[in-house]
N, CA and C atoms as an extended XYZ file, in Angstrom:
375
Properties=species:S:1:pos:R:3:atomname:S:1:resname:S:1:resid:I:1 pbc="F F F"
N         0.930       -1.233        0.078 N   MET     1
C         0.026       -0.103        0.000 CA  MET     1
C         1.189        1.406       -0.063 C   MET     1
N         1.710        1.078        0.981 N   PHE     2
C         2.864        2.264        1.251 CA  PHE     2
C         3.570        2.960       -0.352 C   PHE     2
N         3.805        1.514       -1.284 N   VAL     3
C         4.705        1.555       -2.553 CA  VAL     3
C         3.937        2.311       -3.735 C   VAL     3
N         2.082        2.288       -3.413 N   TRP     4
C         1.432        2.503       -4.361 CA  TRP     4
C         1.559        4.213       -4.109 C   TRP     4
N         1.451        4.560       -2.972 N   LEU     5
C         1.426        6.075       -2.005 CA  LEU     5
C         2.451        6.726       -3.278 C   LEU     5
N         3.340        6.155       -2.730 N   ILE     6
C         4.547        6.638       -3.527 CA  ILE     6
C         4.576        7.068       -4.883 C   ILE     6
N         4.361        5.879       -5.464 N   LEU     7
C         3.883        6.285       -6.762 CA  LEU     7
C         3.000        6.899       -7.566 C   LEU     7
N         2.050        7.243       -6.746 N   LEU     8
C         0.912        8.167       -7.078 CA  LEU     8
C         1.441        9.537       -6.726 C   LEU     8
N         1.952        9.521       -5.630 N   LEU     9
C         2.408       11.273       -5.475 CA  LEU     9
C         2.850       12.300       -6.794 C   LEU     9
N         3.835       11.610       -7.401 N   PRO    10
C         3.996       12.372       -8.653 CA  PRO    10
C         3.086       12.451       -9.748 C   PRO    10
N         2.148       11.598       -9.939 N   ILE    11
C         1.026       11.846      -10.849 CA  ILE    11
C         0.187       13.187       -9.733 C   ILE    11
N        -0.251       12.838       -9.064 N   ALA    12
C        -0.939       13.679       -8.265 CA  ALA    12
C        -0.709       15.400       -8.257 C   ALA    12
N         1.097       15.316       -8.279 N   GLY    13
C         1.425       16.629       -7.774 CA  GLY    13
C         1.862       17.550       -9.011 C   GLY    13
N         1.469       16.800      -10.160 N   ALA    14
C         1.668       17.307      -11.694 CA  ALA    14
C         0.674       18.275      -11.616 C   ALA    14
N         1.252       19.697      -12.081 N   ALA    15
C        -0.070       20.489      -12.522 CA  ALA    15
C        -0.359       20.497      -13.503 C   ALA    15
N        -1.641       20.862      -13.797 N   GLN    16
C        -2.292       20.499      -15.434 CA  GLN    16
C        -2.974       22.269      -15.727 C   GLN    16
N        -3.142       22.501      -16.968 N   ALA    17
C        -3.719       23.539      -17.125 CA  ALA    17
C        -5.110       23.265      -17.133 C   ALA    17
N        -5.871       24.339      -17.319 N   ASP    18
C        -7.227       24.356      -16.628 CA  ASP    18
C        -8.019       24.577      -18.020 C   ASP    18
N        -8.079       23.723      -18.704 N   PHE    19
C        -8.518       23.709      -20.021 CA  PHE    19
C        -9.937       23.753      -19.914 C   PHE    19
N       -10.551       22.934      -18.852 N   SER    20
C       -12.129       22.874      -18.438 CA  SER    20
C       -12.525       24.391      -18.615 C   SER    20
N       -11.907       25.342      -17.681 N   GLY    21
C       -12.446       26.899      -17.911 CA  GLY    21
C       -12.231       27.128      -18.588 C   GLY    21
N       -11.039       27.306      -19.476 N   MET    22
C       -10.669       28.000      -20.630 CA  MET    22
C       -11.852       27.427      -21.822 C   MET    22
N       -12.083       26.553      -22.063 N   ALA    23
C       -13.537       25.651      -22.473 CA  ALA    23
C       -14.556       26.302      -22.478 C   ALA    23
N       -14.992       26.305      -21.201 N   LYS    24
C       -16.208       26.909      -20.691 CA  LYS    24
C       -16.219       28.489      -21.366 C   LYS    24
N       -15.246       29.440      -21.363 N   ALA    25
C       -15.018       30.830      -21.489 CA  ALA    25
C       -15.626       30.705      -22.690 C   ALA    25
N       -14.581       30.023      -23.600 N   LEU    26
C       -14.444       30.007      -24.836 CA  LEU    26
C       -15.839       29.787      -25.570 C   LEU    26
N       -16.498       29.051      -24.891 N   GLY    27
C       -17.565       28.265      -25.766 CA  GLY    27
C       -18.992       29.371      -25.120 C   GLY    27
N       -18.863       30.189      -24.180 N   SER    28
C       -20.130       31.200      -23.809 CA  SER    28
C       -19.488       32.308      -24.591 C   SER    28
N       -18.034       32.700      -25.577 N   GLY    29
C       -18.005       33.997      -25.918 CA  GLY    29
C       -17.507       34.824      -24.802 C   GLY    29
N       -17.130       34.751      -23.609 N   ASN    30
C       -16.695       35.536      -22.546 CA  ASN    30
C       -15.259       35.803      -22.733 C   ASN    30
N       -15.098       36.940      -22.923 N   ALA    31
C       -13.252       37.516      -23.068 CA  ALA    31
C       -12.481       37.509      -21.757 C   ALA    31
N       -13.389       38.215      -21.062 N   ASP    32
C       -12.756       38.384      -19.308 CA  ASP    32
C       -12.626       37.448      -18.722 C   ASP    32
N       -13.699       36.206      -18.946 N   ALA    33
C       -13.435       34.889      -18.212 CA  ALA    33
C       -11.880       34.278      -19.107 C   ALA    33
N       -11.743       34.380      -20.333 N   LEU    34
C       -10.563       34.222      -20.728 CA  LEU    34
C        -9.623       34.363      -20.575 C   LEU    34
N        -9.303       35.756      -20.211 N   GLY    35
C        -8.695       36.304      -19.950 CA  GLY    35
C        -7.823       36.240      -18.510 C   GLY    35
N        -8.607       35.370      -18.135 N   GLN    36
C        -8.024       35.310      -16.310 CA  GLN    36
C        -6.965       34.680      -16.914 C   GLN    36
N        -6.805       33.398      -17.951 N   TYR    37
C        -5.774       32.338      -17.851 CA  TYR    37
C        -4.609       33.155      -19.092 C   TYR    37
N        -4.725       34.983      -19.142 N   PHE    38
C        -4.032       35.032      -20.171 CA  PHE    38
C        -2.596       35.239      -19.390 C   PHE    38
N        -1.343       35.148      -20.128 N   ASP    39
C        -0.189       35.515      -19.362 CA  ASP    39
C        -0.163       37.221      -19.535 C   ASP    39
N         1.020       37.636      -19.312 N   GLN    40
C         1.434       39.267      -19.472 CA  GLN    40
C         1.139       39.893      -20.785 C   GLN    40
N         1.566       38.491      -21.888 N   ASN    41
C         1.606       38.603      -23.448 CA  ASN    41
C         1.258       37.548      -23.819 C   ASN    41
N         0.644       37.905      -25.431 N   VAL    42
C        -0.162       36.500      -25.503 CA  VAL    42
C        -0.294       36.765      -27.007 C   VAL    42
N         0.243       35.701      -27.819 N   GLU    43
C         0.328       35.920      -29.133 CA  GLU    43
C        -0.744       35.385      -29.785 C   GLU    43
N        -1.795       36.260      -30.416 N   ILE    44
C        -3.042       35.932      -30.870 CA  ILE    44
C        -3.007       35.816      -32.754 C   ILE    44
N        -3.498       34.876      -32.924 N   SER    45
C        -3.580       34.600      -34.582 CA  SER    45
C        -5.065       34.300      -34.733 C   SER    45
N        -5.549       35.362      -36.011 N   MET    46
C        -6.459       35.333      -36.262 CA  MET    46
C        -7.078       36.037      -37.855 C   MET    46
N        -7.758       35.219      -38.490 N   SER    47
C        -8.077       35.983      -40.127 CA  SER    47
C        -6.626       36.788      -40.841 C   SER    47
N        -5.321       35.693      -40.759 N   ASP    48
C        -4.388       35.875      -41.061 CA  ASP    48
C        -3.625       37.216      -40.813 C   ASP    48
N        -3.834       37.772      -39.175 N   ASN    49
C        -3.706       38.632      -38.618 CA  ASN    49
C        -2.694       38.005      -37.178 C   ASN    49
N        -1.749       38.066      -36.914 N   GLU    50
C        -0.827       37.631      -35.842 CA  GLU    50
C         0.155       38.518      -35.498 C   GLU    50
N        -0.195       38.678      -33.970 N   ASP    51
C         0.929       39.961      -33.177 CA  ASP    51
C         0.609       39.172      -31.439 C   ASP    51
N         1.324       40.149      -31.017 N   VAL    52
C         2.096       39.528      -29.471 CA  VAL    52
C         1.512       40.662      -29.017 C   VAL    52
N         0.529       40.824      -27.737 N   TYR    53
C        -0.794       42.156      -27.266 CA  TYR    53
C         0.066       41.627      -26.048 C   TYR    53
N        -0.238       42.893      -25.207 N   ALA    54
C        -0.291       43.062      -24.053 CA  ALA    54
C        -1.521       42.761      -23.249 C   ALA    54
N        -1.581       41.602      -22.393 N   LYS    55
C        -3.427       41.292      -21.557 CA  LYS    55
C        -4.398       41.813      -22.157 C   LYS    55
N        -4.221       42.895      -21.833 N   ALA    56
C        -5.556       43.679      -21.833 CA  ALA    56
C        -5.838       43.821      -23.358 C   ALA    56
N        -4.733       44.221      -24.275 N   GLN    57
C        -5.065       44.260      -25.523 CA  GLN    57
C        -5.442       43.084      -25.918 C   GLN    57
N        -4.946       41.646      -25.473 N   ALA    58
C        -5.424       40.615      -25.872 CA  ALA    58
C        -7.081       40.248      -25.507 C   ALA    58
N        -7.144       40.874      -24.495 N   ILE    59
C        -8.633       40.417      -24.377 CA  ILE    59
C        -9.967       41.501      -25.150 C   ILE    59
N        -9.334       42.705      -25.332 N   ASN    60
C       -10.096       43.267      -26.101 CA  ASN    60
C        -9.962       42.583      -27.963 C   ASN    60
N        -8.608       42.023      -28.270 N   MET    61
C        -9.112       41.003      -29.624 CA  MET    61
C        -9.608       40.033      -29.339 C   MET    61
N       -10.010       39.593      -28.597 N   VAL    62
C       -10.574       37.994      -28.276 CA  VAL    62
C       -12.162       38.444      -28.220 C   VAL    62
N       -12.626       39.931      -27.411 N   ARG    63
C       -13.817       40.145      -27.130 CA  ARG    63
C       -14.508       40.994      -28.519 C   ARG    63
N       -13.010       41.435      -29.566 N   GLN    64
C       -13.748       41.620      -31.237 CA  GLN    64
C       -14.026       40.706      -31.588 C   GLN    64
N       -13.282       39.415      -32.105 N   PHE    65
C       -13.445       38.111      -32.577 CA  PHE    65
C       -14.622       37.565      -31.828 C   PHE    65
N       -15.157       37.806      -30.476 N   PHE    66
C       -16.346       36.969      -30.162 CA  PHE    66
C       -17.948       37.747      -30.689 C   PHE    66
N       -17.717       39.144      -30.915 N   THR    67
C       -18.431       40.334      -31.577 CA  THR    67
C       -18.775       39.760      -32.580 C   THR    67
N       -17.894       39.574      -33.661 N   GLN    68
C       -17.906       39.455      -34.999 CA  GLN    68
C       -18.418       37.599      -35.356 C   GLN    68
N       -18.226       37.066      -34.465 N   ASN    69
C       -18.213       35.583      -34.444 CA  ASN    69
C       -18.849       35.141      -32.736 C   ASN    69
N       -20.238       35.446      -33.041 N   ALA    70
C       -20.724       34.826      -31.704 CA  ALA    70
C       -20.741       33.486      -31.304 C   ALA    70
N       -20.034       33.287      -30.408 N   PRO    71
C       -19.575       31.480      -29.821 CA  PRO    71
C       -20.966       30.671      -29.624 C   PRO    71
N       -21.494       29.552      -30.018 N   ARG    72
C       -22.545       28.802      -29.586 CA  ARG    72
C       -21.831       27.699      -28.731 C   ARG    72
N       -20.832       27.353      -29.390 N   SER    73
C       -20.379       25.817      -28.202 CA  SER    73
C       -18.644       26.082      -28.737 C   SER    73
N       -17.956       25.067      -28.054 N   PHE    74
C       -16.477       24.833      -28.131 CA  PHE    74
C       -16.421       23.013      -27.609 C   PHE    74
N       -15.916       22.356      -28.549 N   GLN    75
C       -15.599       21.035      -28.191 CA  GLN    75
C       -13.914       21.061      -28.432 C   GLN    75
N       -13.698       20.464      -27.091 N   GLN    76
C       -11.995       19.853      -27.285 CA  GLN    76
C       -12.428       18.849      -27.654 C   GLN    76
N       -10.865       18.565      -28.524 N   MET    77
C       -10.532       17.422      -29.619 CA  MET    77
C        -9.285       16.905      -29.328 C   MET    77
N        -8.251       17.468      -28.776 N   HIS    78
C        -7.115       17.186      -28.077 CA  HIS    78
C        -6.290       17.789      -26.890 C   HIS    78
N        -5.370       17.293      -26.281 N   GLN    79
C        -4.977       17.931      -24.787 CA  GLN    79
C        -3.892       17.423      -25.135 C   GLN    79
N        -2.563       17.856      -24.665 N   GLY    80
C        -1.173       17.479      -24.346 CA  GLY    80
C         0.054       18.197      -23.708 C   GLY    80
N         0.773       17.861      -23.204 N   ALA    81
C         1.761       18.180      -22.606 CA  ALA    81
C         3.122       18.391      -23.406 C   ALA    81
N         4.169       19.271      -23.259 N   SER    82
C         5.865       19.323      -24.093 CA  SER    82
C         6.081       18.135      -23.333 C   SER    82
N         6.969       17.880      -23.827 N   LYS    83
C         8.082       16.757      -23.506 CA  LYS    83
C         8.653       17.255      -22.339 C   LYS    83
N         9.337       18.643      -21.708 N   GLY    84
C         9.525       18.916      -20.577 CA  GLY    84
C         8.321       19.366      -19.451 C   GLY    84
N         7.191       19.234      -19.735 N   SER    85
C         5.557       19.001      -19.141 CA  SER    85
C         5.700       20.672      -18.590 C   SER    85
N         6.389       21.365      -19.017 N   ASP    86
C         5.824       22.877      -18.419 CA  ASP    86
C         5.417       23.398      -19.450 C   ASP    86
N         4.838       22.946      -20.342 N   ALA    87
C         3.956       23.848      -21.732 CA  ALA    87
C         2.718       22.885      -21.950 C   ALA    87
N         1.287       23.167      -21.952 N   GLN    88
C         0.326       22.144      -22.264 CA  GLN    88
C        -0.751       22.879      -23.063 C   GLN    88
N        -1.028       21.936      -24.591 N   TYR    89
C        -1.732       22.678      -25.750 CA  TYR    89
C        -2.948       22.425      -25.468 C   TYR    89
N        -3.998       22.703      -26.290 N   CYS    90
C        -5.612       22.169      -26.416 CA  CYS    90
C        -5.917       22.693      -27.778 C   CYS    90
N        -6.807       21.863      -28.681 N   ILE    91
C        -7.145       21.871      -29.768 CA  ILE    91
C        -8.480       21.683      -29.700 C   ILE    91
N        -9.317       22.451      -30.009 N   GLY    92
C       -10.789       22.502      -30.082 CA  GLY    92
C       -11.446       22.400      -31.521 C   GLY    92
N       -12.784       22.472      -31.433 N   ASN    93
C       -13.734       23.584      -32.570 CA  ASN    93
C       -14.179       24.515      -31.492 C   ASN    93
N       -14.589       25.719      -32.219 N   LEU    94
C       -15.702       26.925      -31.941 CA  LEU    94
C       -16.361       26.885      -33.104 C   LEU    94
N       -17.565       26.604      -32.388 N   THR    95
C       -19.216       26.802      -33.212 CA  THR    95
C       -19.498       28.461      -33.048 C   THR    95
N       -19.369       28.627      -34.125 N   THR    96
C       -20.149       30.220      -33.645 CA  THR    96
C       -21.070       30.599      -35.152 C   THR    96
N       -22.025       31.545      -35.052 N   ALA    97
C       -23.039       32.173      -35.934 CA  ALA    97
C       -22.555       32.365      -36.956 C   ALA    97
N       -20.688       32.704      -37.543 N   SER    98
C       -20.254       32.353      -38.589 CA  SER    98
C       -19.891       31.734      -39.115 C   SER    98
N       -19.749       30.107      -38.397 N   GLY    99
C       -18.825       29.180      -38.925 CA  GLY    99
C       -17.855       28.492      -37.507 C   GLY    99
N       -17.455       27.585      -38.360 N   THR   100
C       -16.428       27.313      -37.092 CA  THR   100
C       -14.832       27.341      -37.158 C   THR   100
N       -14.468       27.380      -36.229 N   PHE   101
C       -13.063       27.893      -35.933 CA  PHE   101
C       -12.273       26.700      -35.410 C   PHE   101
N       -11.150       26.128      -35.741 N   ARG   102
C       -10.537       25.237      -35.101 CA  ARG   102
C        -9.370       26.299      -34.078 C   ARG   102
N        -9.543       25.893      -32.686 N   VAL   103
C        -8.737       26.661      -32.134 CA  VAL   103
C        -7.553       26.139      -31.185 C   VAL   103
N        -6.138       26.620      -31.293 N   TYR   104
C        -5.469       26.542      -30.909 CA  TYR   104
C        -5.169       27.062      -29.507 C   TYR   104
N        -4.799       26.436      -28.117 N   LEU   105
C        -4.432       26.810      -27.215 CA  LEU   105
C        -2.974       26.551      -26.551 C   LEU   105
N        -2.250       27.641      -26.303 N   TYR   106
C        -0.687       26.735      -25.721 CA  TYR   106
C        -0.641       27.555      -24.176 C   TYR   106
N        -0.452       26.784      -23.366 N   ALA   107
C        -0.240       27.223      -22.239 CA  ALA   107
C         1.287       26.945      -21.594 C   ALA   107
N         1.473       28.191      -20.605 N   LYS   108
C         3.329       27.523      -20.185 CA  LYS   108
C         2.498       28.069      -18.496 C   LYS   108
N         3.538       27.167      -17.963 N   THR   109
C         3.681       27.524      -16.235 CA  THR   109
C         4.606       29.230      -16.847 C   THR   109
N         3.757       29.744      -15.662 N   SER   110
C         4.559       31.314      -15.129 CA  SER   110
C         3.754       31.433      -13.494 C   SER   110
N         4.490       32.267      -13.097 N   ALA   111
C         4.233       32.256      -11.975 CA  ALA   111
C         3.174       31.210      -11.450 C   ALA   111
N         3.743       30.088      -11.362 N   GLY   112
C         3.310       28.712      -10.722 CA  GLY   112
C         2.100       28.179      -11.188 C   GLY   112
N         1.370       28.878      -11.911 N   LYS   113
C         0.217       27.876      -13.029 CA  LYS   113
C         0.343       28.655      -14.021 C   LYS   113
N        -0.314       27.673      -15.162 N   PHE   114
C        -0.793       27.584      -16.383 CA  PHE   114
C        -0.984       28.552      -16.922 C   PHE   114
N        -0.351       29.171      -17.725 N   LEU   115
C        -1.377       30.589      -18.719 CA  LEU   115
C        -1.188       30.431      -19.885 C   LEU   115
N        -2.129       31.390      -20.956 N   ILE   116
C        -1.734       30.783      -22.464 CA  ILE   116
C        -1.255       31.877      -22.551 C   ILE   116
N        -0.046       31.357      -23.515 N   GLN   117
C         1.017       32.058      -24.126 CA  GLN   117
C         0.480       32.180      -25.624 C   GLN   117
N        -0.301       31.579      -26.294 N   GLU   118
C        -0.846       31.664      -27.488 CA  GLU   118
C        -2.072       31.327      -27.497 C   GLU   118
N        -2.915       31.406      -28.686 N   ILE   119
C        -3.955       31.438      -29.485 CA  ILE   119
C        -4.857       31.668      -30.152 C   ILE   119
N        -5.266       30.696      -31.316 N   ARG   120
C        -5.318       30.721      -32.872 CA  ARG   120
C        -6.845       30.501      -32.815 C   ARG   120
N        -7.037       30.955      -33.887 N   PHE   121
C        -8.334       30.692      -34.442 CA  PHE   121
C        -7.971       30.707      -35.929 C   PHE   121
N        -8.489       29.363      -36.507 N   ASP   122
C        -8.596       29.123      -37.560 CA  ASP   122
C        -9.581       29.306      -38.462 C   ASP   122
N       -10.501       29.255      -39.487 N   LYS   123
C       -11.568       29.264      -40.186 CA  LYS   123
C       -11.779       28.171      -40.364 C   LYS   123
N       -12.211       27.256      -40.511 N   GLY   124
C       -12.624       25.478      -40.813 CA  GLY   124
C       -13.444       25.420      -41.997 C   GLY   124
N       -13.341       24.778      -42.882 N   ASN   125
C       -14.257       25.085      -44.105 CA  ASN   125
C       -15.283       24.611      -44.121 C   ASN   125
């Protein structure tokens, strides 16, 4: 029994990104809630436009995107971790009033928690 406890401790202590909270914010179109997961600077890619924005600007960019593409739901398709486990990613489909977008989230450990470093919205077919 003691051996099992020792083997499970590293698994239980491993930090994970809160993609469920991020997915909920995406699906409801809540830029402010999603912004809680942003690092101080975030790379945003949408509609062939890619740039790095300060957190407040990034939230406004996502808010504008949600205004132009009213979200209806978000379905997470994939989730994984980088080799060193200091970064994680999530890929999913965002269904909006104007079509479906493939969303890529890249989160890295910052200040002891996983924060979004990059978010990408790619228009589906």
